[in-house]
C-alpha positions as CSV (number, residue, x, y, z in Angstrom):
1,X,98.7,92.1,78.2
2,X,94.7,90.8,80.7
3,X,96.7,89.4,84.3
4,X,93.0,87.7,84.8
5,X,93.9,83.8,85.0
6,X,90.3,82.3,84.1
7,X,89.5,78.2,85.0
8,X,87.5,77.1,82.1
9,X,85.3,73.9,83.6
10,X,83.7,72.2,79.9
11,X,83.8,68.9,78.8
12,X,82.4,69.9,75.0
13,X,85.4,69.9,73.0
14,X,84.0,72.7,70.6
15,X,82.1,74.6,73.4
16,X,86.1,74.7,74.9
17,X,87.7,75.5,71.7
18,X,85.5,78.6,71.1
19,X,86.0,79.8,74.9
20,X,89.2,79.1,74.6
21,X,90.3,80.3,71.0
22,X,88.0,83.8,72.9
23,X,89.8,84.0,75.9
24,X,93.4,83.8,74.1
25,X,92.2,86.3,71.7
26,X,91.9,89.0,73.9
27,X,95.0,87.9,76.1
28,X,93.2,86.7,78.7
29,X,95.2,83.3,80.1
30,X,93.4,80.5,81.4
31,X,93.5,76.4,82.4
32,X,90.8,74.1,81.4
33,X,89.8,71.3,82.9
34,X,87.2,68.5,81.8
35,X,85.7,67.2,84.6
36,X,84.9,68.3,88.3
37,X,87.6,67.0,90.3
38,X,90.2,68.5,87.9
39,X,88.7,71.3,87.8
40,X,88.7,71.4,91.6
41,X,92.0,70.7,91.8
42,X,93.1,73.6,89.7
43,X,90.8,76.1,91.3
44,X,92.8,74.7,94.8
45,X,96.4,74.7,93.1
46,X,96.3,77.5,90.9
47,X,94.0,80.0,92.4
48,X,92.1,81.6,89.4
49,X,90.5,84.7,89.2
50,X,87.5,83.5,87.7
51,X,86.2,80.2,86.8
52,X,83.8,79.4,83.5
53,X,82.1,76.4,84.6
54,X,79.5,74.2,82.8
55,X,77.0,72.2,84.9
56,X,76.6,69.1,82.9
57,X,79.7,67.5,84.2
58,X,80.5,63.5,83.2
59,X,81.8,62.8,86.7
60,X,79.7,65.4,88.9
61,X,77.3,68.1,88.8
62,X,78.1,71.5,88.1
63,X,76.4,72.5,91.2
64,X,78.8,69.9,93.7
65,X,81.2,71.9,92.3
66,X,80.1,75.0,93.4
67,X,79.8,74.1,96.6
68,X,82.6,72.0,97.1
69,X,85.0,75.7,95.9
70,X,82.7,77.9,97.7
71,X,83.9,75.7,101.1
72,X,87.0,77.2,100.8
73,X,87.3,79.9,98.7
74,X,84.6,83.1,97.0
75,X,86.7,83.4,93.7
76,X,83.7,84.4,90.9
77,X,82.1,81.4,89.0
78,X,80.3,82.1,86.0
79,X,77.9,79.4,85.0
80,X,78.1,78.9,80.8
81,X,75.4,75.5,81.0
82,X,72.6,74.6,78.1
83,X,70.5,74.0,81.0
84,X,67.9,77.3,80.7
85,X,65.2,76.1,83.2
86,X,64.4,78.6,86.1
87,X,65.0,76.3,89.4
88,X,68.8,75.0,87.3
89,X,69.9,79.4,87.6
90,X,68.4,79.9,91.4
91,X,70.4,76.3,92.4
92,X,73.1,77.3,90.9
93,X,73.2,81.0,92.4
94,X,72.3,79.5,95.8
95,X,75.2,77.2,96.2
96,X,77.6,80.3,95.1
97,X,77.7,81.1,91.6
98,X,78.2,84.7,90.8
99,X,75.9,84.8,87.2
100,X,74.6,82.6,84.8
101,X,75.5,82.3,80.4
102,X,72.8,80.3,78.9
103,X,73.9,78.4,76.2
104,X,74.3,78.9,73.2
105,X,76.3,81.7,74.0
106,X,77.2,85.0,72.1
107,X,81.1,85.6,72.5
108,X,80.1,89.0,72.8
109,X,77.9,88.0,75.6
110,X,81.0,86.1,77.3
111,X,83.2,89.1,77.2
112,X,80.7,91.3,78.3
113,X,80.1,89.1,81.4
114,X,84.1,88.8,82.1
115,X,84.5,92.7,81.9
116,X,81.4,93.2,84.6
117,X,83.1,90.3,86.8
118,X,86.2,92.1,86.4
119,X,84.8,95.0,87.4
120,X,83.6,93.5,91.1
121,X,87.0,92.2,91.5
122,X,88.9,96.3,90.9
123,X,86.3,97.3,93.6
124,X,86.2,94.3,96.2
125,X,90.1,95.1,96.1
126,X,89.9,98.7,96.0
127,X,87.3,98.7,98.6
128,X,88.9,96.3,100.9
129,X,90.5,98.6,103.3
130,X,87.7,100.5,103.6
131,X,85.0,98.1,103.9
132,X,82.2,99.3,105.6
133,X,82.5,103.4,105.6
134,X,80.8,104.9,102.4
135,X,79.3,103.2,99.4
136,X,79.6,105.6,96.3
137,X,77.3,104.3,92.7
138,X,76.6,107.4,90.0
139,X,74.6,109.5,92.1
140,X,73.5,107.0,94.8
141,X,75.7,107.0,98.9
142,X,75.5,104.4,101.7
143,X,77.1,105.8,104.8
144,X,77.4,102.5,106.8
145,X,78.4,103.9,110.0
146,X,75.8,106.3,109.9
147,X,73.2,104.2,108.4
148,X,72.0,106.3,105.7
149,X,71.3,106.7,102.4
150,X,71.6,109.6,100.0
151,X,70.5,110.7,96.1
152,X,72.2,113.5,95.0
153,X,73.4,114.5,98.1
154,X,69.5,114.3,100.0
155,X,68.6,112.0,102.6
156,X,67.0,109.2,101.8
157,X,63.8,108.2,104.0
158,X,64.2,104.6,104.1
159,X,62.0,101.6,106.2
160,X,64.8,99.9,108.5
161,X,63.6,96.8,105.2
162,X,64.0,98.8,102.5
163,X,67.7,100.4,104.0
164,X,69.0,96.5,104.7
165,X,67.5,95.5,100.8
166,X,70.0,98.2,100.1
167,X,72.8,97.7,101.7
168,X,72.8,93.6,101.0
169,X,72.3,94.7,97.0
170,X,75.4,97.0,97.5
171,X,77.7,94.4,99.3
172,X,76.9,92.4,95.7
173,X,77.2,94.3,93.2
174,X,77.5,92.8,89.7
175,X,75.9,90.0,91.4
176,X,72.6,88.1,90.9
177,X,71.2,87.7,94.2
178,X,68.3,84.9,94.5
179,X,65.4,85.9,96.3
180,X,66.4,82.8,99.0
181,X,69.6,85.0,99.2
182,X,67.8,87.9,100.0
183,X,64.5,86.8,102.0
184,X,67.0,84.2,103.9
185,X,69.6,87.5,105.0
186,X,66.9,89.7,105.6
187,X,64.4,87.9,107.5
188,X,66.6,84.9,108.6
189,X,63.3,82.3,106.2
190,X,62.8,81.6,102.9
191,X,58.9,81.5,102.7
192,X,56.3,82.4,100.1
193,X,55.0,85.1,102.4
194,X,58.5,86.0,102.9
195,X,59.3,86.3,99.1
196,X,56.2,88.2,98.6
197,X,57.2,90.4,101.0
198,X,60.6,91.6,99.0
199,X,58.6,92.3,95.6
200,X,56.9,94.7,97.4
201,X,60.6,95.9,99.7
202,X,61.8,95.9,96.5
203,X,59.2,98.2,94.0
204,X,58.9,100.9,97.0
205,X,63.1,100.8,97.5
206,X,62.7,101.6,93.7
207,X,60.4,104.5,93.1
208,X,63.2,106.1,96.1
209,X,66.1,105.2,94.5
210,X,64.7,105.7,90.9
211,X,62.9,108.2,90.6
212,X,62.0,109.3,86.9
213,X,61.8,107.4,83.5
214,X,65.4,108.9,83.0
215,X,66.8,108.2,86.0
216,X,69.3,105.4,85.8
217,X,68.7,102.1,86.4
218,X,70.5,100.7,89.9
219,X,68.4,97.2,90.5
220,X,68.0,95.0,87.6
221,X,64.9,92.0,87.8
222,X,65.9,88.8,87.2
223,X,62.6,87.2,86.7
224,X,62.3,84.2,88.5
225,X,65.2,84.7,89.9
226,X,66.3,87.5,92.3
227,X,67.9,90.7,91.7
228,X,71.2,92.4,91.2
229,X,72.4,96.1,91.7
230,X,74.4,97.2,88.6
231,X,77.1,99.4,88.9
232,X,75.9,102.8,87.0
233,X,78.9,104.6,85.3
């Protein structure tokens, strides 16, 4: 039995039925809310493990729901919305969403996103007692205390910016980080030239940790949105 409790926030009855039926078939526990106020109340009173959130709610925009929940909780929020423009995705992710699934979606994709989030939750719980010591992802290892990174046990020669980028991505494995979020954390601002610089530094970082076509992909690009570090098995 899957013990995770998932809050489904969706006002469209057919979509809500599809999601809840899928969750029930795969042994997830769930709650369902049809508007933003109920969703916020359920999130605060039931403390679900994951929130599946539609943006087009009848009483408030889903982005506001994200902001309200983020004011007191870091529970994972996966947006499921018909809004497919990059600006909508960026607004939701900048507000604090962890992932973004565009309607129409397949049941398999929804379940895959849930599994990724579930693994990240497990990693966070396992790593909590020893946070800031050593991060390992496939052949990549980061010793936060020593300020060093290694690939196949060989030290990587990273610039200070590259190392900061790598640490930021590693501390958010599986989560899409927007250009704005990254540049504000690295440079303290988010001007157009900061985003251009980010692309350059990300390209040089990738060359150092993803050597050759047979190397695993650690960093995934979300065009127009940002970057995500992938957990390598």
